[in-house]
Structures are given as C-alpha cells and as structure tokens.
N, C-alpha and C positions, 0 to 999 in steps of 0.2 A: 504493500500500500504506500502511502505518502512518505517520502524520505525528506527530512529537513536537516539543515545544518546551521550553525551560527556563522556570523561574519563580523568583520571589523568595519562597522558602519562609519561613513563620513557624516559628521554632524556639525551644525553651526556652533562656532565658538562663542559662548555667552558667559557673562560674568555671574549671572544668577538665573535660576530656572524660570523666573517671571519674564525674562527678556526674549523668550522664544516666539511669542505671538506675532510680532510684526514681520517675522521672517517666513511664516507658513502661509499656505494657500489651500483652498478647496481643490478637489480633483479637477484636472484640466477641462473635462467635458461638462462641468457645472458652471463654467465661467463664460459670460458674454463679454463683449468688448468693454462695456462700462465697468464690470467687475475687474477686468484685467487692468484698466486704467487706475482704479482705486488702489489695487495692490501695488502697482508700480509706484504710486505716489506715497504709499504707506512707508516704504523703506527701500533704499537703494539696493539692498541685498535680498529682497523677497524672492522666494523660490520660484515665483511665477515667471521670472525672467528666464528660467530654464524650462519649466514644464509647459508654459504657453507664451513663448516669446512673441512680442507684438510684431505684426507685419510693418515694414517700412516702405516708403515710396520707391526706394531704389531696388527693392527685392524683385528678382526676375522669376524665381520659382519658390515654392513653399519651403524647400529645404534651406533656403538662405537664413530663415529665422532660427532654424535649429543649429546651423553653423554658429550663429551668434550666441545661442544658448550654450553651446559647448565652450565657447570662448569665456563666457561668464564663469562656468564651472571650473575651468582650468585656472583662471585668475584667482577665484576665491580660494582654491586649494593652495596655490602658490603664496597667496597673501595670508594664509592661515585663518581666513574668514570661515572656512570649513576645514575641519581636521578629522583625521582618522582615529578611531578608538584604538587603544593600545593592546587589546586582547579580544579574542573571539567572544562574541556576545550574542544573546538574543535580547529583544526589547519588548517590554510590556506597554501596550498602548491602551490607556484607560480613558473612557469618555463618560462624563456625567451630564445628564440632561433631564428635561421635564417634558412630558406629553400631556396635553389637555384631554382628560377623560371625564365624560359626564359633567362638563363645565368646570372641572377642577384640575389643577396641575398635579401630576403624579411623577415622583422622582424615579429615575432609572440610572443604572450604571452598567456599562458594557466594557469588558476587558478582552484584549486579544494579544497573542504573542506574534511578534514580528521576527521572521527568520527567512532563510533561503529555502525554497521548495524546489525539488528536482522536477525538471520539465518532462512531461510525458504526453503522448498523444491521448486525445479524449477516448479513443477506442479501448485504451487499457483500463478505463474505469477507475483510475486513481484520482485524477482531477477531472471534475465534471462541469460542463457548462449548463446554465439553465435558460439562457436567452440566445437569440441569434445576433450576429454582428454584421456590420457594414464594412465594405472594403476601404472607403475613404479614411475613416479614423485609423484603421490599421496601418495604412501607408504613411499617414502622418506620424504615428508613434514609431514606426520603423525608422523613419528618417531621424527622429530625435535619438533613438537608441544607437543608430549608426554613427552619429556625430559625437555623442557624449560617452558611449560605451558604459552606460550606467542605467540602473533602475532608479528613476528620480521620483516616482510616485508609487503609492501603495496599491496593490491588488488586495481586495477584501475577500477572504475565503471563509467558508463555514466548515468546520471540522466535525464529522460525525462523532457524537459523544453521548450515547444513550445512557451510560452509567454515570456520567458526570465527572469521571476521573480527571479528564483534561481541564475542565473548568476549575476543579478543586486545586490542581497544580498551578494554574495561572493565577488564581487568587493568592495562593501561598507565595509565589514568587513576587507578586505585587507588594505584599506586606513585608517581604524580607529584603527588598532592594530600594535604594534611594530614588527619589523623583529627581530627574535631571532636566525637566522642562515642563512648563505648564502655561496655558493661556485659556481665555474664554472668548469664544467667537461671537459674531453679531447675532447669532440665533440663541445665545445663552448656553451653548454646549461648552463644557470645560474639558479640554484635552490635556492629558498628562502622559509623560513618557518616563519609563523606568528602564534601567539597564541591568542585565544579569550576565555576569561573566563567570558564574559558578559552574564548573565543569560537570559536577554531579547533577545539578538542576537541569542543565542543558541536555545531558544524556537522558535524563528521565523524560523530558519533553519529547526528544527524538524517538524514544522507545514507545511512548504512548501514540505518537503520530504514525508509527510504522504499522499500526493495525487499523488505521482509519483512512477514509477517502476524504476528498475536499470538494465542496460545491462552491463554484465561483459565485459570489454575491454581486460584486461590482468589479469591473476590470477585465471583462472578457476580451476586449480589444488588445489590452496590454499583454495578457497571457498568450493569446494566439500570435501576437507580434514577437514576443520573446522566444516562443517555440520555433517560429519560422527563422528568426535570427540565428538561433542555435544550429538548426539544420543547414542553413546557408553557409555557415562557417565550419562545415565538416564535423559537426558535433564536438567541437573543441570544448574541453572541460571548463574553460574559463566562462563559457556561456551556457552551461548546463543547468543552472538554477536561476530562479527569479525571486525577487523580494515580495513577500506577502505578509499581510496581517491576518492571522487565523483566529477566529472566534468560535468557541464551542457552541454546538447547537443546544446545549443545556444551559447556556447563559440566559438568565431571566431578563437581561437587558437587551435581548435581541428583538428589535422592533422593526416591523415592516409596515410601510405606509403605501397607500394606493397612488397611482397616477390617474387622476381624473382626466377625462377627454372633453375638450371644447372643440366642436366641429364647425369649421368655417364654411361660409358660402364660397363657391368657386365657379369659375367658368369651365372647369374640367368635369367630365362625367355628365351624369344626368342631374338636372335641377329639381329639387324637391320643394315645391311651392308651399306645402303644408306638412312639415315633418311629423307633427303629432298624428295626422291622418295616415301617413305612411307607416308610422310605427305601429298603429293599431292593427295592421295586417299581420303582424308577427308577435305582438305583445298584448296582454290585457293592460290597458292604460287607465290608471286610477288617479283621480285628482287629489292633491294634498292641500293646495291653497296657493296664495300669492308667493311667488318665488323670492325668497330672501336667503341670505347666508345662514342665519340662525335656523330657519326651517329646513334647509338642506342638511345641515349638520344633525339636527334632531331626527330627521327622516332616516339618515344613514345609520344612526345608532339604534334604530328600531326595526330595521328590515334587512334582509339579505338581497333584496331586489336592486336593480339599477334605478337610480333617481335621475329623471330627465327634467332639466330646466329649459323650458320652451321660450325662446327669445321672441317668437311671434305673439304669443298670448301673455307672456310675463307670468305664467303659472308653472307650478311644480307638479310632477306626476311620478308614480312608481310604475316600473315596467316589469311585468311578469310574463315570461315566455308562454305563449298559447300553443294550441295544437298545430297551427300553420307554421309557427316559428320552430317548433320541434321538428316538423317534417322538413322545413327548409335546411336546418342544420344537419339533419340526417342525410340529406341528398347532396350537400355541398362538401367540398374538400374530402373526398373519400379516403385520401391518404392519412387523414387525421383521425385520432381516436374520439369516441364519444366524450370521454372525460375532458379532452383538450377543447373540444367545441363547446362544452358547457361552461368554460371559464367566462367570466363577465367580459374580459377584454376580447375574447374570441367572438362573443355574441355581437359586440360593438363592431368589430372588424368585418365579420362575415355578413351580418344582416344589414348594418347601417352603411358602412363604407362600400362594401362590395355589392350587396343586394339592392339597397335603396338608391345609392348614389352611383352605382355601377362603375366603381373605380377599382383598379387592381390593387392588391395588398402588398405592394412593394414599399421598401423603406422610404424612397423619395416622395411617393404620393402621400404616404401617411404623414411625413414631415410637413408637406405642403398644406395638407387639409386639416390636420389636428394639432392643437396646442395642448401640451401635457402640463398639468399643474398638480402639485402634491398637497396643496392646501385648499380646502373648499372655500375659504374666505377669499383667497386670491382669485379663484375661478369665478366666484359670484361677482366680485368687483369688476372683472374684465367683461363678463357677460352683461353687466349693467351699463358700463361705460361705452362698450362697443357693440351694443345690442344688434344693430342693423347688419353687422358683418358676420354674424353667427346664426346657424340653425338653432344651436343650443348647446347645453353642457350635459355630459353623461357622468354622473358621480357614482363611484363604486366603493365597496368595502375592500380592505386589503386581503390578499391571499395569505394562506398560512404556510409555514415551513413544511407541514405534512403534504399539502397540495403540491408544492414545488418538488419535494422529494419523490412523490408518487409519479409526477409527470416525467422527471428525469430518469427514474428507474425503469419506466416503461419505454425508454429510448427516444423520447420526444424532448423538445425544449419549449419553454414558455414563449408566448408571443412577445415581441419587443415592447418595452415599457410596461411590463406586467408587475414588476416589483420595484419598490423604492425603499431600500434599507436605510434606516435613519438611526444615528447621523452618519454622514459620509466620513470616510477616512481621509485625512488631509495629507498633503505633501509638505515636506520640509523637516519632518522629524528625524529621518535617517535616509541616507543614500547608499546604494550598493554600487561600487565601481567594479564592473565585471572584468576589466582588464587587469585587476590586481587580485591574484589568488590569495586566499587566507593562509 
C-alpha cells in the first residue's frame, strides 16, 4: 500500500512562529487575479510568486511566468529567505476553524501529516482519484515543476483509517512537537505547523501508512503532473515521490462542503424560457416561499432534495426526482452506474445541462455555463444582484466520505466539482526540492 518517507523541507526563515502568515497563500486554483494581487502586495516574499506567478506584458508563453517563479525560489534559497531543515522530518499541519450549524458556530480541528508519498499509477489502487481532471491545469503545473524542480504546494490526501490508529498517532505527534509556524487567514481558519524529526515516530507513521491507501481530496492535477514528470525522466529516484498532507478518515474535523450551481443564461445550446416548467418534466417541484439566503439555508438543513432558486419568479422550490426523471437517468449515460447518476451533481449535469439545455458535459461548457459557489449566502447574493443573467441556482447538500469511497471503489470517479473539502491546505508551509535527495 502507500509508502511514505520524511524529507528535509525548505521553509521560510522566520524569527517567530507568528511571522508565517504573510508568506503563505491558498492553493493556486483558488486564486483569481484580485487575490493574487492582494498576496503580492501583502509581502515581497509571499509564496504566490512561485505557485501562481503573475503574467507580465512581455510574456510570450505561459511558461515565462514559471521561469520567473523558479528565479524567485533560487534567490530566496541563496539569500536564506528559505532554508532547508537540518534533519529528515515529517510535518504536522493543524487547522482550527468554525462551521455554522443550525445558526451557531461549531469549532473543529483537523490535523494531517505532511510527508513524501511514493508515486504510483491509479490502477495499482494505492493512491486513488475521486474526480476527473482537465488537461490545461496539468500542463500549467508541469511547467512550474519543470522550472522549479520542486513541490511548492500541498496535495491533500485522505488516508484510510477505520480503526483510528493513524489519527491517534498524528494527535500524539502534534502534542509532542513544537509549533514552528502559525497564522489565521481571512476566513478565520488558524493554520499551525509542527515539525517531527523523531526517527521512531517517523517509522511508526510509515508503518501505519504501509497498510493503507490514499484518496486524493484536493490536488488531482498536481498528483497526475508529478507522476507524468517522474515517468518522463526515466523514473529517476529523485522524482519518485510527491509532497502530500495526509488526513485520517477518522479525523472528526474532516468537513466536506457542497459546490452549489448557479446556471447562467447563454447563447449556447437550447434556450429554456421557463426553467421551472422545464424542471417539472423531471422533478416534483414544490414551492417553499420567497427566495432568500436564510430560507435557502433553512431548506437545505431540512431536506435531502435539490433546492432551486428561480430567478424568473424570485421563488424557492424543492426538486424531487419523479418517474420521468428516473426513466431519463436510467436511459442516459449507460456507461455510468445507477449510484453515480443519482448523485445530486449528476442529476444537475444530466437533466438540466445536458437534457434541458442540450449542452455537452465537457469541462469547458460546464465552466462557461455554471458558476460554482461553496457558500449559499454568496450564491443568493449573486442571484439577487445579477438576476437577469441566470436561470437560477441549484443548492445541494454535501456528499459524504462513504459516498465518495463507494463511488471510487466501484471504479468510477465523482463528477467535477462534487466535493469541497474545507478548509483548503495552503502553500508556503514547506517545500520539497526534488533535485536534492534526502
């Protein structure tokens, strides 16, 4: 099963643990141009200059910005802005946060172990994907890896842990090791890093992982990129592992949020003049009342159905699959299992995007037609302010780890944007330079 090993991570040189925050950044794929600008302005050495270097007018190809990123990394190492730890280590990444449940904040804590994981093909069932990927981001990350020869961002993996032994060990290491960096981000999540160089603890973590597989939660593009990079270089040992933060599936702080779908009007495909009437062909449509953020949140908490915010009427409805909807799903996409087609995101894709709007389910079309939001309040705000530009919003409940595991074990992957693990694992806590063997 999964083989892990320690590494001598490159970390920002800071005078106190509290100095880490201005140097870190969310994952590259969570940053729009405005966020990148803010991080650039926050600190001249923010990791965003490496993970998502800004395009400049003189750039002729995308790789130019990654060449620039590699230059930053080299200079920071030369100037001791980033320094390599003096011993093989694993790192504990702890995140403390609050989730609003039933109108009240509930405190959570999630801990993961950051180590190097041996790269294996998905067919070996050691590291498993749960979502499909797109070629564009993989080429972008490949170019960054090619220029920096480093893992600069975290891949987030879930380690199977039915008995909780791994979770117990991670908690033990957290308590036994000093905190070397901490900060609280703009969403109120406190990130803390601990370093463990104890050979006995490292060996125990490696032993526990050797009987477990890993499900990629976030970072599919980076994992597939690292695997391709390794193969392209003749399976050179220097490139045989990739940096990952592994969280036990027994961790009570493992939170999954949904990606709600806001469906835009478009000149592509078929035009739906009255989306509510179209939906009634496939769903029992039941009114809830005037569409508001509060009512949407309350409705989600009280049903497993899809909640539809109709921009035409300004009303809210529950959508329960009817007989015609069942038959439609039965007869569409025969290569998919019934379980896969009964996922809320699959119902939206198959019935609304493909069936009603008659659009293909490729990544580019979905990106053009659908806005994905992880917060119902944000979705409600956009639908209110930009009402004429949308058919409406489809609000769903989160999937469970069990559903994800069952889907993956059956040989399928979840549809894109099915899961939203919260919080994200940030970049800037540790870097793995692949061209320097431990």
